[in-house]
Steps between C-alpha positions, in 0.01 A plus 500: 500500500349230275680187399506631146698811607730289696567270206568802276751643752672162529517473125663841479741395770593190306575719196716730705688198649581381139603853401729505800639158419579611139666819627704316760623247234573786259700667776680165559606485134639855518683424827665193330615716201643747747675219694659381174639838417632543851665157477683615178603825672613327812289710726297397810149377435372669811506876495354644830505864367293395206264310718443794727440733203239261364321462839491884547358542158236242560403641843467845344237378255300307761149628527377227737316312637821324606739678733842590360661245735280224365579594136872512581485156661318351204744644243801392703377147479467542120854646478631213707336247260655681208845478656451127562420469121835659416684280744332187351621605155848549638500147651377354176788670315779366728707227332502301824120514529290183491258693277785555253606139507247251642742194503756452768860588440730210570858578583747214419817473707721194490207278409277655763188654356387754753143579452401158367265413790759316702685635808863604448764573759790749511732417790844606623689730741408858564857595401783326327774501762745242364516233232490230771190647651299535179623166370378322802157662463497426125547128567218497749272676249594249230439224752128614536455475123493874449632697209525860615774645728493845654769695665585871555819640366388866505324564834323840549501525878331750736824580672803598289721308753324161442640242261432617141581184313791380289383650178613341175728259686202376692303446179788300361490269808122472471527407129771243573289332763200507280672351200651221714160403614286567192331799659397835337599795706294796614660807649431871549647785300475844657691709247429513129878549443561147640241327282700430191779338679268310731314342210780244454430356844120532526207304379241719666540876588340582834389850565458545872230678709723810550552526122141435386474861382862532383369597159836495324565147631154387390560631154846344476356159612220541248763541219678167552406143423493360851197422727445753775369426846343830629439536866227732637627810679452491871257793488369449146140472406395222259439760234860638538630147493322423175623828339863409604451176302367702209834685485673173432256361249477831319867449401431163343575253779176309596670230706407655832414327827335712767592427860293606799744536793291680762423871559584727790209552743465594868533127595830413679442126559648431150772669292232605248137417447440235240226634266378151408192650325729672244567163341150442348464867426824509302397181323165659408649834398807370316600196287830466685592221742515603871730355772515569863812559701408354839844594654494879471119526543511334851859535609445197722625150442212353692242654263654400174317177465142629578565805277613275216193279543283812487664622184457158333141479611403846362653420158853628498725362219790453727667558837834668576687447824852523639731213609843522668730225624526674843257791537641606834817629333333631186620846394141613443150407616606220724162473680302420196719252313444122525794262563517205268312241716218757551492566132475128415214470749339810348507345152363166625198679651426698187542218251350210681 
């Protein structure tokens, strides 16, 4: 074969490549239109029956020289790329998406501007057990110059026989202790029916890991004018976490703080596995501030400080941890709460 013939064949191949490129891009445009229609209909983007029908149709028209298996493999890759186009369009459309809003959302609570580039802290007991207990912790939190106090009044527990919290009475105690010390209060609501009454005693609504996909609660929290701290579910993917936040913002409330609190894995050395990489991913994918709960992610008092340092180093907007006057007698999660001297040392290490 002469060089001239080789050049001619290569020229033809270049033309075919461009034709293929144009057809692939044309197919991509069609796939995006189909994705938009499916989005409006609320149907799944991936349809395995339709994919199998297309592959069978393509194989039946294959006259070679490629084997059917090779053709199927090539088209599966094209189909996969098309599905990714649809998913990218979906991400762009989300109200929480960084592509939708490039600038950071800053959530202001009691003078604290979470998401402003500084590190913010939410500290307090796992559960409100008495006014004396939460008041003691509130004074310690104020003493460290902090502005945000946490405490559980409604406690979703694994066992129905464990302490379930003091409910509205607990919120009243938390609110009183917060007001006396100039602290905004953060507490979990588990039932949409409790939300209206609880609003009088809360500055931030917490939606816990077990309720991350309690869609009625998400919608209710999205319909009120209070900041929401949304924790990642213990088995939730980042995509599921982001979509849970979308439920809230879709109802009009954009004052959302995401909280990574560890996910359940096979590892038993810690209570959960802190997915520290989720922090930069969430900050890239969304415009919402991201905090890290070092207490529930580790479940170990001795790991709180290094976990908090890791969270701050990777760019978290804040750290959440639990403090109790006497953890040994705490009604919940005694092994992971700091006593007040340990808390004071913890804060000195993080702020020095």
